[in-house]
C-alpha positions as CSV (number, residue, x, y, z in Angstrom):
1,M,0.1,0.3,-0.1
2,S,1.3,3.3,-0.7
3,G,1.7,6.6,1.4
4,D,-0.9,8.1,-0.8
5,D,-3.5,5.1,0.2
6,R,-2.9,5.4,3.8
7,D,-3.3,9.0,4.1
8,A,-6.5,8.4,1.7
9,E,-7.8,6.2,4.3
10,S,-6.7,8.4,7.2
11,L,-9.0,11.2,5.6
12,L,-11.8,8.8,5.5
13,A,-11.3,7.5,8.7
14,A,-11.8,11.3,10.1
15,I,-15.0,11.8,8.5
16,D,-17.8,11.1,11.3
17,L,-19.6,9.2,8.6
18,F,-16.6,6.4,8.4
19,N,-14.9,6.4,11.6
20,G,-16.4,3.4,12.6
21,L,-15.1,1.2,9.6
22,S,-12.1,-1.3,10.1
23,R,-8.9,-0.5,8.2
24,E,-9.9,-2.9,5.3
25,Q,-13.4,-1.5,4.9
26,L,-11.6,1.9,4.6
27,R,-9.1,0.0,2.3
28,K,-12.1,-1.1,0.2
29,L,-13.5,2.2,-0.1
30,V,-10.3,4.2,-1.3
31,D,-10.0,1.3,-4.0
32,R,-13.4,2.1,-5.4
33,S,-13.0,6.0,-5.3
34,R,-11.5,7.9,-8.1
35,V,-9.0,10.8,-7.8
36,I,-9.9,13.7,-9.7
37,P,-7.6,16.8,-10.6
38,H,-9.7,20.1,-10.8
39,Q,-8.4,23.7,-12.1
40,S,-8.7,26.9,-10.0
41,G,-12.2,28.4,-11.2
42,R,-14.0,24.8,-11.5
43,K,-17.8,24.2,-10.0
44,L,-17.6,20.8,-8.5
45,T,-20.7,21.2,-7.2
46,S,-23.9,23.4,-8.0
47,E,-26.4,24.1,-5.6
48,G,-29.5,22.5,-6.5
49,D,-28.3,19.9,-9.0
50,H,-28.3,16.1,-8.4
51,A,-25.1,14.6,-7.8
52,Y,-24.0,11.0,-6.4
53,A,-20.7,11.2,-4.7
54,L,-19.1,12.0,-1.9
55,H,-15.7,14.3,-2.7
56,V,-12.9,14.5,0.1
57,I,-10.1,16.8,-0.5
58,L,-6.9,15.7,-1.0
59,K,-5.1,18.6,-1.8
60,G,-6.3,22.6,-2.5
61,R,-8.8,24.5,-1.4
62,A,-12.4,25.2,-2.5
63,T,-15.6,27.9,-1.5
64,V,-18.8,26.9,-0.3
65,A,-21.8,28.9,-1.6
66,V,-25.5,28.8,-0.2
67,A,-27.9,31.0,-2.4
68,G,-25.1,32.7,-4.1
69,S,-23.6,33.7,-0.9
70,E,-20.3,32.2,0.2
71,V,-20.3,30.9,3.5
72,R,-17.0,29.5,4.2
73,A,-13.7,28.2,2.5
74,I,-12.5,24.2,2.8
75,G,-9.6,22.7,2.1
76,R,-7.4,19.3,3.1
77,G,-9.4,16.9,4.5
78,D,-12.6,18.3,4.5
79,Y,-15.3,17.0,2.7
80,F,-19.0,17.6,1.0
81,G,-21.5,15.5,-1.1
82,E,-21.8,12.9,1.7
83,I,-25.6,13.5,2.5
84,S,-26.5,13.2,-1.3
85,M,-24.2,10.3,-1.7
86,I,-26.5,8.6,0.6
87,D,-29.9,10.0,0.0
88,G,-29.8,11.4,-3.6
89,K,-31.5,14.6,-2.5
90,P,-30.3,17.9,-4.7
91,R,-27.1,19.5,-3.6
92,S,-27.6,22.2,-0.7
93,A,-24.6,24.5,-1.9
94,T,-22.0,25.4,-4.9
95,V,-18.5,24.3,-4.3
96,T,-15.8,25.9,-6.4
97,A,-11.9,25.5,-6.4
98,I,-10.3,28.4,-5.7
99,E,-6.5,27.0,-6.8
100,P,-5.6,23.6,-8.3
101,M,-7.0,20.7,-6.4
102,T,-7.4,17.1,-6.0
103,T,-10.2,15.0,-4.6
104,M,-10.8,11.7,-3.8
105,T,-14.7,10.9,-5.0
106,I,-16.5,8.1,-4.1
107,S,-19.6,7.6,-6.3
108,H,-23.4,6.9,-4.8
109,T,-23.0,3.7,-7.2
110,E,-19.9,2.7,-5.6
111,F,-21.0,3.3,-2.3
112,Q,-24.5,1.3,-2.5
113,R,-22.8,-1.7,-4.3
114,L,-20.5,-2.0,-1.1
115,L,-23.1,-1.7,1.0
116,S,-25.4,-4.6,-0.6
117,E,-21.6,-6.7,-0.4
118,E,-21.2,-6.0,2.7
119,P,-23.8,-5.1,5.2
120,D,-21.8,-4.4,8.2
121,F,-20.5,-1.0,6.3
């Protein structure tokens, strides 16, 4: 296992939703995720859109805006989309990269597949 993978597991373990998972389960999440680079200025999510993935910031920073107003900045170790990944409801905020960034993304489909294969998740 590479250092990057261990780092990704540590970031996932820090998320309330995943902090009770075993190392093996965290490894499965990392294995089923995708690492995606984003350019500065790119909208990663748009408020009201349907999107079904959790994004964990591995590198870089972004802003979070609700109803067009910036509410906070997020960076390494922060995450967004966890509720949409589970319930499929529209996004509650717009997230925009303010510098080049990299996210680890776990899709709703992959998460549901893991749940069906391993109900302990």
